[in-house]
N, CA, C and O of each residue as an XYZ file, in Angstrom:
352
protein
N     -53.590    -28.159    -55.005
C     -53.061    -26.861    -55.453
C     -53.499    -25.950    -54.706
O     -54.673    -25.968    -54.336
N     -52.529    -24.849    -54.290
C     -52.840    -23.757    -53.344
C     -53.565    -22.697    -54.109
O     -53.371    -22.436    -55.296
N     -54.351    -22.161    -53.377
C     -55.199    -20.892    -54.121
C     -54.447    -19.710    -54.457
O     -53.680    -19.225    -53.626
N     -54.595    -19.205    -55.593
C     -53.972    -18.242    -56.140
C     -52.494    -18.522    -56.929
O     -51.774    -17.650    -57.416
N     -52.283    -19.762    -56.919
C     -50.991    -20.321    -57.563
C     -51.350    -20.913    -58.960
O     -52.364    -21.611    -58.970
N     -50.698    -20.754    -60.123
C     -50.963    -21.306    -61.213
C     -50.203    -22.443    -61.128
O     -49.125    -22.536    -60.542
N     -51.046    -23.694    -61.990
C     -50.415    -25.089    -62.036
C     -48.921    -24.988    -62.745
O     -48.420    -24.045    -63.357
N     -48.525    -25.970    -62.517
C     -46.992    -26.023    -63.105
C     -47.465    -26.721    -64.447
O     -48.339    -27.583    -64.534
N     -46.651    -26.131    -65.560
C     -46.789    -26.574    -66.840
C     -45.798    -27.671    -67.254
O     -45.763    -28.259    -68.334
N     -45.110    -27.812    -66.332
C     -44.100    -28.990    -66.401
C     -43.958    -29.895    -65.323
O     -43.760    -29.415    -64.207
N     -44.028    -31.188    -65.473
C     -43.473    -32.199    -64.289
C     -42.033    -32.190    -63.886
O     -41.658    -32.704    -62.832
N     -41.222    -31.600    -64.738
C     -39.744    -31.602    -64.534
C     -39.277    -30.499    -63.540
O     -39.853    -29.411    -63.551
N     -38.141    -30.772    -62.590
C     -37.716    -29.846    -61.908
C     -37.423    -28.476    -62.793
O     -37.189    -28.537    -64.000
N     -37.465    -27.235    -62.052
C     -37.163    -26.088    -62.640
C     -35.813    -26.067    -63.291
O     -34.823    -26.436    -62.660
N     -35.730    -25.612    -64.640
C     -34.602    -25.530    -65.426
C     -34.481    -26.836    -66.434
O     -33.948    -26.756    -67.541
N     -35.016    -27.979    -65.926
C     -34.876    -29.101    -66.677
C     -36.089    -29.040    -67.905
O     -37.248    -28.656    -67.752
N     -35.572    -29.442    -68.920
C     -36.785    -29.511    -69.907
C     -36.858    -28.420    -70.745
O     -37.711    -28.453    -71.632
N     -36.073    -27.377    -70.638
C     -35.915    -26.031    -71.212
C     -35.291    -26.131    -72.511
O     -34.335    -26.906    -72.501
N     -35.515    -25.627    -73.550
C     -34.796    -25.492    -74.608
C     -33.242    -25.123    -74.485
O     -32.900    -24.275    -73.660
N     -32.535    -25.599    -75.099
C     -31.012    -25.173    -75.076
C     -30.800    -23.675    -75.608
O     -31.434    -23.274    -76.583
N     -29.929    -22.909    -74.960
C     -29.568    -21.708    -75.422
C     -28.903    -21.827    -76.846
O     -27.915    -22.534    -77.049
N     -29.453    -21.167    -77.697
C     -28.916    -21.190    -79.212
C     -27.432    -20.547    -79.195
O     -27.089    -19.516    -78.615
N     -26.741    -21.308    -79.879
C     -25.316    -20.637    -80.094
C     -25.251    -20.074    -81.552
O     -25.898    -20.570    -82.474
N     -24.423    -19.007    -81.685
C     -24.081    -18.307    -82.828
C     -23.423    -19.214    -83.830
O     -22.522    -19.950    -83.429
N     -23.753    -19.232    -84.991
C     -23.173    -19.943    -85.904
C     -21.544    -19.471    -86.120
O     -21.188    -18.293    -86.087
N     -20.702    -20.535    -86.329
C     -19.301    -20.166    -86.439
C     -19.095    -19.250    -87.605
O     -19.665    -19.429    -88.682
N     -18.184    -18.164    -87.344
C     -17.830    -17.362    -88.465
C     -16.649    -17.936    -89.278
O     -15.726    -18.539    -88.730
N     -16.715    -17.728    -90.574
C     -15.563    -18.116    -91.463
C     -14.201    -17.562    -91.197
O     -14.096    -16.420    -90.751
N     -13.096    -18.339    -91.455
C     -11.917    -17.753    -91.076
C     -11.570    -17.072    -92.277
O     -11.200    -17.850    -93.157
N     -11.569    -16.008    -92.560
C     -11.479    -15.294    -93.665
C     -10.802    -13.903    -93.656
O     -11.134    -13.205    -92.697
N      -9.999    -13.401    -94.450
C      -9.567    -11.932    -94.289
C     -10.353    -10.932    -95.127
O     -10.579    -11.002    -96.335
N     -10.721    -10.004    -94.282
C     -11.594     -9.119    -94.891
C     -10.820     -8.030    -96.004
O     -11.442     -7.292    -96.768
N      -9.574     -8.101    -95.921
C      -8.855     -7.289    -96.986
C      -8.883     -7.996    -98.153
O      -8.674     -7.355    -99.183
N      -9.121     -9.334    -98.247
C      -8.837    -10.025    -99.653
C     -10.209     -9.685   -100.485
O     -10.279    -10.195   -101.603
N     -11.249     -8.916   -100.072
C     -12.234     -8.535   -100.745
C     -12.115     -7.038   -101.219
O     -12.861     -6.607   -102.099
N     -11.232     -6.317   -100.661
C     -11.230     -4.877   -101.138
C     -10.565     -4.738   -102.367
O      -9.439     -5.234   -102.410
N     -11.030     -4.128   -103.477
C     -10.460     -4.018   -104.910
C     -11.263     -4.897   -105.836
O     -11.218     -4.752   -107.058
N     -11.990     -5.801   -105.240
C     -12.837     -6.773   -105.969
C     -14.198     -6.373   -106.557
O     -14.912     -5.591   -105.929
N     -14.529     -6.807   -107.571
C     -15.991     -6.346   -108.274
C     -17.146     -6.944   -107.280
O     -17.187     -8.153   -107.054
N     -17.854     -6.254   -106.841
C     -19.116     -6.415   -106.028
C     -19.613     -7.851   -106.173
O     -19.652     -8.556   -105.165
N     -20.036     -8.380   -107.475
C     -20.476     -9.603   -107.718
C     -19.564    -10.584   -107.505
O     -20.037    -11.624   -107.046
N     -18.187    -10.554   -107.739
C     -17.219    -11.631   -107.476
C     -16.901    -11.521   -105.851
O     -16.512    -12.532   -105.266
N     -17.056    -10.409   -105.214
C     -16.976    -10.436   -103.798
C     -17.999    -11.252   -103.109
O     -17.697    -12.101   -102.271
N     -19.332    -10.960   -103.504
C     -20.324    -11.564   -103.028
C     -20.233    -12.936   -103.096
O     -20.398    -13.628   -102.091
N     -19.944    -13.485   -104.374
C     -19.903    -14.814   -104.693
C     -18.795    -15.762   -103.861
O     -18.966    -16.885   -103.387
N     -17.752    -15.022   -103.854
C     -16.550    -15.333   -102.856
C     -16.954    -15.510   -101.447
O     -16.653    -16.517   -100.805
N     -17.593    -14.590   -101.003
C     -18.153    -14.706    -99.443
C     -18.812    -15.875    -99.301
O     -18.454    -16.746    -98.509
N     -19.892    -15.968   -100.120
C     -20.679    -17.184    -99.950
C     -20.126    -18.474   -100.106
O     -20.485    -19.411    -99.393
N     -19.230    -18.587   -101.041
C     -18.487    -19.890   -101.224
C     -17.562    -20.030    -99.919
O     -17.146    -21.166    -99.693
N     -17.269    -19.214    -99.216
C     -16.344    -19.230    -98.150
C     -17.064    -19.362    -96.739
O     -16.464    -19.375    -95.664
N     -18.510    -19.462    -96.911
C     -19.367    -19.933    -95.832
C     -19.940    -18.565    -95.043
O     -20.183    -18.681    -93.842
N     -20.144    -17.368    -95.651
C     -20.663    -16.344    -95.026
C     -22.134    -16.440    -95.225
O     -22.611    -16.410    -96.360
N     -22.961    -16.570    -94.022
C     -24.452    -16.650    -94.400
C     -25.144    -15.438    -94.589
O     -26.327    -15.449    -94.928
N     -24.464    -14.303    -94.384
C     -25.275    -12.871    -94.836
C     -24.132    -12.093    -95.455
O     -23.083    -11.798    -94.883
N     -24.507    -11.770    -96.826
C     -23.440    -10.683    -97.290
C     -24.290     -9.556    -97.535
O     -25.345     -9.613    -98.167
N     -23.784     -8.507    -97.002
C     -24.552     -7.074    -97.259
C     -23.613     -6.105    -97.983
O     -22.487     -5.950    -97.510
N     -24.009     -5.373    -99.198
C     -23.387     -4.502    -99.805
C     -24.078     -2.986    -99.458
O     -25.285     -2.751    -99.413
N     -23.226     -2.249    -99.280
C     -23.852     -0.619    -99.149
C     -23.065      0.127    -99.972
O     -21.951     -0.182   -100.395
N     -23.885      1.442   -100.253
C     -23.108      2.492   -100.747
C     -22.272      3.333    -99.823
O     -22.601      3.461    -98.643
N     -21.337      3.836   -100.256
C     -20.561      4.863    -99.391
C     -21.350      5.880    -98.499
O     -22.289      6.475    -99.028
N     -21.075      6.103    -97.317
C     -21.956      6.898    -96.512
C     -23.293      6.296    -95.910
O     -24.069      6.993    -95.256
N     -23.488      5.085    -96.149
C     -24.849      4.413    -95.744
C     -25.048      4.566    -94.226
O     -24.144      4.184    -93.483
N     -26.137      5.084    -93.734
C     -26.569      4.878    -92.346
C     -26.940      3.483    -91.872
O     -28.027      3.050    -92.255
N     -26.200      2.738    -91.107
C     -26.644      1.488    -90.861
C     -26.667      1.299    -89.080
O     -26.004      2.061    -88.376
N     -27.362      0.390    -88.598
C     -27.498     -0.002    -87.463
C     -25.987     -0.735    -86.899
O     -25.329     -1.512    -87.591
N     -25.722     -0.425    -85.904
C     -24.477     -1.065    -85.167
C     -24.331     -2.612    -84.795
O     -23.270     -3.184    -84.543
N     -25.502     -3.125    -84.810
C     -25.495     -4.581    -84.147
C     -24.556     -5.408    -84.898
O     -24.216     -5.252    -86.071
N     -24.135     -6.413    -83.980
C     -23.129     -7.377    -84.524
C     -23.784     -8.549    -84.907
O     -24.350     -9.171    -84.008
N     -23.840     -9.076    -86.283
C     -24.547    -10.272    -86.649
C     -23.424    -11.382    -87.128
O     -22.648    -11.112    -88.045
N     -23.394    -12.631    -86.453
C     -22.252    -13.485    -86.673
C     -22.796    -14.020    -87.950
O     -23.975    -14.237    -88.230
N     -21.571    -14.222    -88.786
C     -21.921    -14.923    -90.116
C     -22.182    -13.805    -91.072
O     -22.444    -14.125    -92.232
N     -22.152    -12.651    -90.781
C     -22.505    -11.522    -91.727
C     -21.066    -10.735    -92.183
O     -20.227    -10.415    -91.342
N     -20.932    -10.514    -93.398
C     -19.692     -9.683    -94.021
C     -20.362     -8.521    -94.612
O     -21.454     -8.720    -95.144
N     -19.899     -7.403    -94.598
C     -20.408     -6.291    -95.102
C     -19.249     -5.627    -96.150
O     -18.032     -5.564    -95.973
N     -19.976     -5.200    -97.191
C     -19.018     -4.561    -98.111
C     -19.468     -3.048    -98.501
O     -20.597     -2.830    -98.940
N     -18.649     -2.169    -98.339
C     -18.900     -0.885    -98.795
C     -18.484     -0.765   -100.257
O     -17.316     -0.969   -100.587
N     -19.490     -0.415   -101.190
C     -19.145     -0.603   -102.629
C     -19.501      0.800   -103.296
O     -20.595      1.354   -103.193
N     -18.506      1.237   -103.930
C     -18.333      2.381   -104.717
C     -18.144      2.047   -106.336
O     -17.214      1.317   -106.681
N     -18.956      2.544   -107.204
C     -18.789      2.225   -108.604
C     -18.451      0.864   -108.840
O     -17.432      0.660   -109.501
N     -19.187     -0.224   -108.378
C     -19.220     -1.531   -108.390
C     -17.899     -2.442   -108.011
O     -17.592     -3.548   -108.454
N     -17.186     -1.580   -107.001
C     -15.889     -2.058   -106.669
C     -16.039     -2.124   -105.017
O     -16.591     -1.191   -104.435
N     -15.638     -3.015   -104.448
C     -15.600     -3.097   -102.759
C     -14.433     -2.187   -102.450
O     -13.328     -2.422   -102.939
N     -14.662     -1.076   -101.592
C     -13.756     -0.271   -101.143
C     -13.324     -0.541    -99.725
O     -12.180     -0.305    -99.335
N     -14.405     -1.111    -98.866
C     -14.100     -1.381    -97.625
C     -14.825     -2.643    -97.183
O     -15.785     -3.004    -97.864
N     -14.529     -3.236    -96.293
C     -14.977     -4.718    -95.920
C     -14.935     -4.897    -94.386
O     -13.839     -4.615    -93.902
N     -15.925     -5.321    -93.472
C     -15.867     -5.625    -92.274
C     -16.928     -6.794    -91.836
O     -17.959     -7.051    -92.457
N     -16.510     -7.407    -90.730
C     -17.486     -8.584    -90.461
C     -18.569     -8.133    -89.444
O     -18.332     -7.086    -88.841
N     -19.742     -8.795    -89.170
C     -20.759     -8.440    -88.189
C     -21.959     -7.638    -88.860
O     -22.908     -7.259    -88.174
Protein backbone atom coordinates (compact mmCIF):
# COMPACT_ATOMS: atom_id res chain seq x y z
CA UNK A 1 0.00 0.00 0.00
CA UNK A 2 1.23 3.47 -0.86
CA UNK A 3 1.66 5.98 1.94
CA UNK A 4 -1.27 8.42 2.10
CA UNK A 5 -3.71 6.14 0.23
CA UNK A 6 -6.67 4.51 1.86
CA UNK A 7 -7.03 0.75 1.51
CA UNK A 8 -9.62 -0.52 -0.94
CA UNK A 9 -12.85 -1.61 0.70
CA UNK A 10 -13.63 -4.02 -2.12
CA UNK A 11 -11.63 -6.50 -4.11
CA UNK A 12 -13.98 -5.97 -7.09
CA UNK A 13 -12.97 -3.62 -9.90
CA UNK A 14 -14.37 -0.08 -9.73
CA UNK A 15 -18.15 -0.02 -10.25
CA UNK A 16 -18.68 -3.72 -9.71
CA UNK A 17 -20.30 -4.88 -6.53
CA UNK A 18 -22.23 -1.63 -6.15
CA UNK A 19 -25.92 -1.67 -5.33
CA UNK A 20 -28.20 -1.24 -8.33
CA UNK A 21 -29.77 2.16 -8.91
CA UNK A 22 -33.31 1.97 -7.57
CA UNK A 23 -36.10 2.48 -10.05
CA UNK A 24 -39.37 4.22 -9.35
CA UNK A 25 -42.40 2.01 -8.91
CA UNK A 26 -44.72 1.82 -11.88
CA UNK A 27 -47.47 4.38 -11.78
CA UNK A 28 -51.03 3.06 -12.15
CA UNK A 29 -52.67 3.64 -15.53
CA UNK A 30 -55.57 5.66 -14.17
CA UNK A 31 -57.59 8.72 -15.20
CA UNK A 32 -57.36 11.54 -12.68
CA UNK A 33 -60.65 12.95 -13.97
CA UNK A 34 -62.46 9.83 -12.73
CA UNK A 35 -61.95 11.02 -9.14
CA UNK A 36 -63.37 14.53 -9.50
CA UNK A 37 -66.82 14.71 -7.89
CA UNK A 38 -66.31 11.65 -5.68
CA UNK A 39 -66.60 11.69 -1.92
CA UNK A 40 -63.12 11.94 -0.35
CA UNK A 41 -63.33 8.54 1.37
CA UNK A 42 -64.57 6.79 -1.77
CA UNK A 43 -61.84 8.45 -3.86
CA UNK A 44 -59.10 7.37 -1.44
CA UNK A 45 -60.45 3.80 -1.36
CA UNK A 46 -60.60 3.66 -5.17
CA UNK A 47 -57.07 5.07 -5.54
CA UNK A 48 -55.57 2.48 -3.18
CA UNK A 49 -57.44 -0.36 -4.89
CA UNK A 50 -56.04 0.80 -8.25
CA UNK A 51 -52.47 0.66 -6.99
CA UNK A 52 -51.57 4.17 -5.84
CA UNK A 53 -49.00 3.84 -3.05
CA UNK A 54 -49.56 7.33 -1.64
CA UNK A 55 -52.88 9.16 -1.54
CA UNK A 56 -52.78 12.79 -0.42
CA UNK A 57 -55.90 14.87 0.30
CA UNK A 58 -55.52 18.62 0.61
CA UNK A 59 -57.89 21.50 1.29
CA UNK A 60 -58.22 24.17 -1.44
CA UNK A 61 -55.35 26.64 -1.53
CA UNK A 62 -52.92 24.44 0.40
CA UNK A 63 -49.27 25.41 0.16
CA UNK A 64 -47.37 22.33 -0.98
CA UNK A 65 -43.95 21.44 -2.33
CA UNK A 66 -43.76 20.61 -6.01
CA UNK A 67 -41.50 17.54 -6.01
CA UNK A 68 -42.79 14.66 -8.09
CA UNK A 69 -43.35 11.43 -6.17
CA UNK A 70 -44.00 8.39 -8.36
CA UNK A 71 -47.03 6.44 -7.23
CA UNK A 72 -48.67 9.41 -5.49
CA UNK A 73 -52.11 10.79 -6.35
CA UNK A 74 -53.24 14.13 -4.96
CA UNK A 75 -56.79 15.26 -4.26
CA UNK A 76 -57.96 18.78 -3.60
CA UNK A 77 -60.98 18.29 -1.36
CA UNK A 78 -63.64 20.88 -0.62
CA UNK A 79 -66.60 20.02 1.63
CA UNK A 80 -65.68 16.28 1.52
CA UNK A 81 -65.76 16.22 -2.31
CA UNK A 82 -62.76 15.87 -4.65
CA UNK A 83 -62.66 19.03 -6.78
CA UNK A 84 -59.25 18.52 -8.42
CA UNK A 85 -56.87 15.60 -8.89
CA UNK A 86 -53.28 15.22 -10.15
CA UNK A 87 -50.44 12.73 -9.97
CA UNK A 88 -47.02 13.13 -8.39
